[in-house]
C-alpha positions in Angstrom: 39.0 -65.2 -112.7 38.7 -62.7 -110.2 38.0 -59.3 -111.5 41.5 -57.9 -110.0 43.4 -60.9 -111.8 41.7 -60.0 -114.9 42.7 -56.1 -115.0 46.4 -57.4 -113.8 46.5 -59.5 -116.7 45.2 -56.8 -119.0 47.9 -54.2 -118.0 50.7 -56.9 -118.3 49.5 -58.3 -121.7 49.9 -54.4 -122.8 53.3 -54.1 -121.0 54.3 -57.5 -123.0 53.1 -56.0 -126.3 55.0 -52.9 -125.9 58.2 -54.7 -125.1 57.7 -57.3 -128.0 57.3 -54.2 -130.2 61.1 -53.2 -129.0 62.2 -56.8 -129.6 61.0 -56.3 -133.1 62.8 -53.3 -133.6 66.0 -54.7 -132.1 65.9 -57.6 -134.4 65.6 -55.4 -137.5 68.2 -53.4 -136.3 70.6 -56.3 -136.3 69.1 -57.9 -139.5 67.7 -55.3 -141.9 68.3 -51.8 -140.7 70.5 -49.6 -142.7 73.6 -48.1 -140.5 72.2 -44.6 -140.6 68.9 -45.8 -139.1 70.8 -46.1 -135.6 69.8 -42.9 -133.8 66.1 -42.5 -134.9 66.3 -46.4 -133.6 67.5 -45.6 -130.3 64.5 -42.8 -130.0 62.0 -45.6 -130.8 63.3 -48.0 -128.5 63.2 -45.4 -125.8 59.9 -44.2 -126.2 58.5 -47.7 -126.1 60.7 -48.7 -123.0 59.6 -45.6 -121.1 55.9 -46.2 -122.0 56.2 -50.0 -121.0 58.2 -49.3 -117.8 55.5 -46.5 -116.9 52.8 -48.8 -117.3 54.5 -51.4 -115.4 55.2 -49.7 -112.4 52.0 -47.8 -111.9 50.1 -47.4 -109.0 47.4 -49.5 -109.9 49.4 -52.3 -110.6 51.0 -51.7 -107.3 47.9 -51.9 -105.6 46.3 -54.9 -107.5 49.8 -57.0 -107.0 49.2 -56.4 -102.9 45.6 -57.5 -103.2 46.3 -60.7 -105.3 49.5 -61.7 -103.3 46.7 -62.0 -100.3 44.3 -63.9 -102.6 47.1 -66.2 -103.9 49.1 -67.0 -100.6 50.0 -70.4 -100.5 48.7 -71.4 -103.9 51.2 -73.5 -106.2 48.5 -72.5 -109.2 49.6 -70.9 -112.8 48.0 -67.5 -111.5 49.6 -67.4 -108.1 53.1 -68.1 -110.1 52.3 -65.5 -112.2 51.3 -62.8 -109.5 54.7 -64.0 -107.6 56.8 -63.6 -110.8 54.8 -60.1 -111.6 55.4 -58.4 -108.2 58.9 -59.6 -108.3 59.4 -57.6 -111.7 57.4 -54.8 -109.7 59.4 -54.6 -106.9 62.8 -54.5 -109.3 61.3 -52.0 -112.0 59.9 -49.5 -109.6 63.5 -49.1 -108.3 64.3 -47.9 -111.8 63.3 -44.3 -113.0 61.6 -44.5 -116.6 63.9 -41.7 -117.7 67.0 -44.1 -116.9 65.4 -46.8 -119.2 64.8 -44.3 -122.1 68.5 -43.1 -121.7 69.9 -46.8 -121.7 67.7 -47.5 -124.8 69.6 -44.4 -126.7 72.8 -44.9 -125.2 72.9 -49.0 -126.0 71.5 -48.3 -129.4 74.6 -46.0 -130.1 76.7 -48.3 -128.4 75.7 -51.2 -131.0 76.3 -49.3 -133.8 79.8 -48.2 -132.9 80.5 -52.0 -131.7 79.5 -53.1 -135.0 82.2 -50.6 -136.8 84.8 -51.2 -133.8 84.8 -54.7 -134.5 84.9 -54.6 -138.4 88.1 -52.1 -138.0 89.4 -54.0 -135.0 89.7 -50.7 -133.4 88.5 -50.5 -129.7 89.0 -46.8 -129.4 85.9 -46.7 -131.7 83.9 -48.4 -128.8 85.6 -47.2 -125.9 83.6 -43.8 -125.1 80.2 -45.7 -125.9 81.2 -48.7 -123.5 82.2 -45.9 -120.8 78.8 -44.7 -121.0 77.2 -48.2 -120.8 79.5 -49.1 -117.5 78.4 -45.4 -115.9 74.7 -46.9 -116.5 75.3 -49.9 -114.9 76.8 -48.6 -111.9 73.8 -46.0 -111.6 71.6 -49.0 -112.0 73.3 -50.7 -109.2 73.0 -47.6 -107.0 68.9 -48.0 -107.3 68.8 -51.2 -105.2 69.8 -52.0 -101.6 73.4 -52.7 -101.1 73.7 -56.6 -101.8 76.6 -58.8 -100.5 78.3 -57.9 -103.9 77.1 -55.1 -106.3 77.5 -57.6 -109.2 74.5 -59.9 -107.4 72.0 -57.1 -108.6 73.2 -57.4 -112.2 73.4 -61.2 -112.1 69.6 -61.6 -110.5 68.2 -60.2 -113.7 69.4 -63.3 -115.2 69.5 -65.9 -112.8 67.0 -64.9 -110.2 68.2 -65.9 -107.0 71.8 -66.6 -107.7 74.8 -64.8 -105.9 78.1 -63.9 -107.3 79.6 -65.9 -104.3 77.6 -68.9 -105.4 79.0 -68.7 -109.0 82.4 -68.3 -107.7 82.1 -71.0 -105.5 80.8 -73.3 -108.5 83.5 -72.0 -111.4 86.1 -72.6 -108.3 85.4 -76.3 -108.1 85.0 -77.1 -111.7 87.9 -75.1 -112.9 90.8 -77.2 -111.6 88.9 -80.4 -113.1 88.9 -78.8 -116.5 92.6 -77.7 -116.4 93.4 -81.4 -115.4 91.6 -82.6 -118.3 92.9 -80.2 -120.7 96.5 -81.0 -119.5 95.9 -84.5 -120.1 94.5 -83.9 -123.4 97.6 -81.7 -124.4 100.1 -84.7 -123.8 97.8 -86.9 -126.2 98.0 -87.3 -129.7 96.1 -84.4 -131.6 93.4 -85.4 -133.9 93.4 -84.0 -137.5 90.8 -81.6 -138.3 92.2 -79.5 -141.4 89.3 -80.8 -143.4 87.0 -78.4 -141.6 88.6 -75.3 -142.7 88.6 -75.8 -146.3 86.5 -73.6 -148.8 82.6 -74.7 -148.0 79.9 -73.4 -150.1 78.1 -70.8 -148.0 74.2 -71.4 -149.2 74.9 -75.1 -149.1 76.1 -75.0 -145.4 73.1 -72.5 -144.6 70.4 -74.9 -145.9 72.0 -78.2 -144.6 72.1 -75.9 -140.8 68.2 -75.5 -141.6 67.6 -79.2 -142.3 69.3 -80.3 -139.2 67.5 -78.0 -137.0 64.0 -78.8 -138.7 64.5 -82.4 -138.0 65.3 -81.4 -134.5 62.0 -79.9 -134.3 62.6 -76.0 -134.5 59.0 -75.1 -136.2 59.8 -72.7 -139.3 55.9 -72.1 -139.5 56.6 -70.0 -136.1 60.1 -69.1 -136.7 63.1 -68.1 -139.2 66.8 -67.9 -139.8 68.6 -64.7 -140.6 71.9 -63.7 -141.0 73.5 -61.0 -138.4 76.8 -60.0 -136.8 76.2 -62.1 -133.7 74.0 -65.1 -133.4 71.0 -64.7 -131.2 67.5 -65.9 -130.5 64.5 -63.5 -130.0 61.0 -64.2 -129.0 57.9 -61.7 -130.0 55.5 -64.6 -129.4 55.3 -68.7 -128.7 54.3 -68.5 -132.6 57.0 -66.1 -133.6 60.3 -67.0 -132.6 63.3 -66.3 -134.4 66.9 -67.0 -134.8 70.1 -65.4 -136.5 73.4 -67.0 -137.6 76.5 -66.2 -139.7 78.7 -67.5 -142.0 82.5 -67.5 -141.4 84.9 -68.2 -144.5 87.6 -69.1 -142.1 85.5 -71.4 -140.2 82.7 -72.3 -142.5 81.2 -75.3 -140.8 80.4 -73.2 -137.5 77.1 -72.1 -139.0 75.9 -75.7 -138.3 76.6 -75.6 -134.7 75.6 -71.9 -134.5 72.4 -72.8 -135.8 71.9 -76.0 -133.5 72.9 -73.5 -130.6 70.3 -71.0 -131.4 67.5 -73.6 -132.2 67.7 -74.9 -128.9 66.9 -71.5 -127.3 64.3 -71.3 -129.8 62.6 -74.4 -129.2 62.6 -73.8 -125.5 60.5 -70.6 -126.4 58.4 -72.3 -128.7 57.3 -75.1 -126.2 56.4 -72.6 -123.4 52.6 -73.2 -122.4 50.6 -71.1 -125.0 48.3 -70.1 -122.2 51.1 -67.9 -120.8 51.0 -65.3 -124.0 51.3 -62.0 -122.8 52.4 -62.6 -119.6 55.5 -62.7 -117.3 55.6 -66.2 -117.4 55.6 -66.8 -121.3 59.8 -66.9 -121.7 62.3 -69.2 -120.3 62.9 -68.9 -116.4 66.4 -68.0 -116.6 69.6 -67.3 -118.7 71.2 -70.6 -117.4 68.4 -73.1 -118.0 68.1 -71.4 -121.3 71.7 -71.9 -122.3 71.4 -75.5 -120.9 69.1 -76.1 -124.1 71.1 -74.4 -126.5 74.3 -76.2 -125.5 72.7 -79.3 -125.2 71.4 -79.7 -128.9 74.5 -77.8 -130.3 77.0 -80.3 -127.9 75.5 -83.2 -126.3 73.2 -83.8 -129.2 75.2 -81.9 -132.2 78.7 -82.7 -131.6 77.8 -86.5 -130.5 79.0 -89.8 -132.7 75.6 -91.0 -132.8 74.5 -87.9 -134.7 77.0 -87.4 -136.7 76.8 -91.4 -137.8 73.4 -90.0 -139.1 74.3 -86.8 -140.8 77.7 -87.2 -142.1 76.7 -88.9 -145.2 74.2 -86.5 -146.2 77.0 -83.7 -145.4 79.5 -85.6 -147.4 77.3 -85.7 -150.4 77.1 -81.9 -150.2 81.0 -81.5 -150.0 82.8 -84.8 -151.4 85.8 -82.9 -152.5 86.3 -81.5 -149.0 85.6 -84.6 -147.1 87.1 -87.0 -149.1 88.5 -89.8 -147.3 87.0 -88.5 -144.0 85.2 -91.2 -142.0 81.9 -90.2 -139.4 84.4 -91.2 -136.7 87.3 -88.8 -137.7 84.9 -86.0 -138.2 83.4 -86.5 -135.2 86.9 -86.2 -133.6 87.8 -83.2 -135.7 84.7 -81.1 -134.6 85.7 -82.0 -130.9 89.0 -81.1 -131.1 90.5 -79.6 -128.1 93.0 -76.5 -128.4 93.1 -73.0 -127.2 91.3 -70.6 -129.1 90.7 -66.9 -129.3 86.6 -66.9 -130.1 84.2 -67.7 -127.3 81.4 -69.2 -129.7 83.9 -71.5 -131.3 85.6 -72.9 -128.2 85.5 -76.6 -127.7 83.7 -77.9 -124.8 86.8 -78.7 -122.6 88.0 -74.6 -122.8 84.7 -73.1 -123.3 83.9 -72.5 -119.6 87.4 -70.4 -119.5 86.1 -68.1 -121.5 83.3 -67.2 -119.3 85.5 -67.3 -116.1 87.6 -64.4 -117.9 84.7 -62.3 -118.8 83.0 -62.6 -115.1 86.3 -61.6 -113.8 86.3 -58.5 -116.0 82.7 -57.6 -115.4 83.2 -58.1 -111.9 86.3 -55.9 -111.7 84.8 -53.0 -113.8 81.5 -53.0 -111.6 83.7 -52.7 -108.6 86.2 -50.3 -110.3 89.2 -51.8 -110.2 89.2 -52.1 -113.9 88.8 -49.0 -115.9 87.4 -49.4 -119.4 90.3 -47.8 -121.2 92.3 -50.9 -119.9 90.2 -53.6 -121.0 92.2 -54.6 -124.2 95.5 -55.1 -122.3 94.0 -56.9 -119.5 91.9 -59.0 -121.8 95.1 -60.1 -123.8 96.8 -60.9 -120.3 94.1 -62.7 -119.0 93.4 -64.7 -122.4 97.1 -65.6 -121.9 96.7 -66.8 -118.3 93.4 -68.3 -118.9 93.4 -70.3 -122.4 97.4 -69.7 -123.2 97.0 -67.8 -126.6 97.2 -63.7 -127.1 94.7 -62.2 -129.2 96.2 -60.5 -132.5 93.8 -58.0 -132.8 90.6 -56.2 -130.8 88.3 -58.1 -133.2 89.5 -61.6 -132.0 89.9 -60.3 -128.5 88.0 -57.7 -126.3 85.4 -56.7 -129.3 84.2 -60.2 -130.2 81.1 -60.4 -128.2 77.9 -58.1 -128.5 76.8 -58.5 -125.0 78.5 -55.4 -123.6 77.2 -53.0 -126.3 73.6 -54.0 -125.3 74.3 -53.3 -121.5 73.9 -57.1 -120.7 76.3 -57.4 -117.6 75.3 -60.3 -115.5 75.0 -62.6 -118.3 78.1 -64.3 -119.0 78.3 -66.6 -116.2 75.3 -68.0 -117.0 76.8 -69.4 -120.1 79.0 -71.9 -118.2 75.9 -72.4 -115.7 74.3 -73.5 -118.7 76.6 -76.4 -119.5 76.6 -77.7 -115.8 72.8 -77.9 -116.0 72.8 -79.6 -119.7 75.0 -82.4 -118.5 72.5 -82.7 -115.1 69.5 -82.7 -117.5 71.4 -85.4 -119.9 71.9 -87.9 -117.6 68.4 -87.5 -116.3 67.0 -87.9 -119.8 69.5 -91.0 -120.5 67.8 -92.8 -117.6 64.4 -92.0 -118.7 65.1 -92.7 -122.6 67.1 -95.8 -122.5 67.7 -96.0 -126.3 68.5 -92.1 -126.9 71.5 -92.6 -128.5 70.0 -95.2 -131.3 67.3 -92.7 -131.8 69.5 -89.9 -132.3 71.4 -92.6 -134.7 68.6 -92.6 -136.7 67.5 -88.9 -137.1 65.0 -89.2 -134.5 64.6 -86.5 -131.9 60.9 -86.4 -131.2 61.4 -88.3 -127.5 63.9 -86.1 -126.7 62.2 -82.9 -127.5 59.0 -84.3 -126.2 61.0 -84.9 -122.6 62.2 -81.5 -122.8 58.9 -79.9 -123.8 57.0 -81.8 -120.8 59.9 -81.4 -117.8 61.3 -77.8 -119.0 59.6 -76.2 -121.7 56.2 -75.8 -121.2 56.5 -74.8 -117.4 58.0 -71.2 -119.1 59.0 -68.8 -116.1 56.6 -70.7 -113.4 59.3 -72.0 -111.1 62.1 -70.3 -110.1 65.4 -71.8 -112.0 66.8 -73.5 -108.9 63.5 -75.0 -108.2 62.7 -76.1 -111.6 66.3 -77.8 -111.9 66.0 -79.6 -108.4 62.4 -80.7 -109.4 63.7 -82.4 -112.9 67.0 -83.7 -111.9 67.0 -84.2 -108.1 69.9 -81.6 -107.7 70.7 -77.8 -107.8 73.0 -76.5 -110.4 76.1 -78.5 -109.8 79.4 -79.3 -111.8 79.8 -83.1 -111.5 77.8 -84.4 -114.3 79.6 -82.0 -116.5 82.8 -83.3 -115.6 81.8 -87.0 -115.8 80.4 -85.8 -119.3 83.9 -84.3 -120.5 86.0 -87.0 -119.1 83.8 -89.6 -120.8 84.0 -88.0 -124.1 87.2 -86.9 -124.3 88.9 -90.1 -122.9 87.3 -91.7 -126.0 88.2 -89.1 -128.4 92.1 -89.1 -127.0 92.6 -92.5 -125.6 93.4 -91.1 -122.4 
C-alpha cells in the first residue's frame, strides 16, 4: 500500500468513526432517549457532524485524492473503487459548508421530536414550523450545487447515485398503468377473507416469533439486535454491529413479523459487506434502491410466499390456536396478500405499495420546485391519497404524519422504495434460474443458499460498484419494471383467480 493511500485511509477511518458515533446517538434518540434530551442531543450530533465534515473536506484529503486518482487510473481494484467513491463524496461534501451540516443536525433533531409529538396527537400544526425549517435547508442544500436538469436530481443523487428525476418519472409512468390495470382486475374479483389477521395477538409472542424467523433467515444476533422504535429502521455502526428496530401495532399485530423481515433484509446486507471495507466509504450498501431490494425481497418475495408459510404457519398456529382456528396455510397466505386500498405505506400490499411512493415523490418535487407550500400538505396529501389509492385519511397521523423521513431531512429517498421493488424482482428471476429448487428449500425453512447467493452477488461488494452497474452485472439489465410486473401478475392471478 502506498504511503498516500495509507494516509487517506487513516483520515477516512476517523471520519467513519465520527459518523458511526453520530449514528449510535441517533439510534439511542429513537430507542432510549427521554423526550427532554432532544436539544442536547442535537448539539451532540451537530458537533460530531461538523468535525467529520471538516476532516472529510480538508485540503489534505483533496490533495491525496488528486494524486491517488492518477495512481489508480484505469484500475478496477478495491482500492481504486475506494478512491473513486471517496473522490465523489469529497466533491459533494466540499460544496456544503460545515456550518450547514451542524445547523441541519440541530434542526432535524428538533424536527424529529416534534414529529413524534405531532403524530401521537395527530396534529400537523405541531410539526409545521419544523418541517418549514427543514425544507428551507433542503433548498439551501440544492443551491450549493451547479444547476441540474431538475433541482430534485441533487437530492435524489444522495441516495441513488447517477439517477435522474426524469428517469424515475419515466419508470414510474411505465409501471403505474400496469399496476392500476392489475388492481382493477383484482377489484372485480372475489375478495379474500382476512379478518383473523386483526384479532388480538399477544405482543411478546409475536415479537419473539419475528426473531425466530429472521434468525432462520440468517440475521446474526451476535452482531445485531432488535429494539422498539416509533418507526422501524436499520442502522449500522460496523459490519459486526448492525441493529434493527420494530414496532407492535395492536390494530395490525402481525405487521411486526413483516417489519422484522424487512429490516433484517437491510441488516443482512450490511452484515454481509466485505469486512476489509470497514472504516472506508465502501463499507455500506451501494444505494437506497439496492438496499430496498434486499428488504423487500425478504419481506415479500420470501416472507409473503406460499412456500414460506407452508413451513412457518404450523408454528404460528401453535402460538395462536384460537385466533387461527380453521385457517389453512393457503388461506393465511391469501390473507396476508390481500389487495385493498390502505392508509399506511408500510402496511400496504404489494399491488398498491408503489402508488404510495409515487404520491410522495410528487409532493417532494412540488415542494422543491416551490409549487407546494408546507402548510398545505395535509389537504394536498388527502386529495392525492384519494386520487392515487382511492381513500382519504381520517386524520394527520394516518396521512401526512405517518412517515419519519421528512423530519430527518431525507428528501430524495422515497422513490428508491419503489425502485427497490423493481430490483428485487429482477434479482429474484436470476436467483430462481441459479437455484432451481429455491421454493422447495424455502418450504423446508432453509435459506442458506439464498443468503449465500446474495452475499456473493450483492452484499460483499458494498459500495464498490455504482448501483446501475451492479444491477446490470448481476441481472443483465439496468433497473427495469418488467420483472416486477410479471411477478405481481403471476402472484395475484393465482390468489384472485384472474
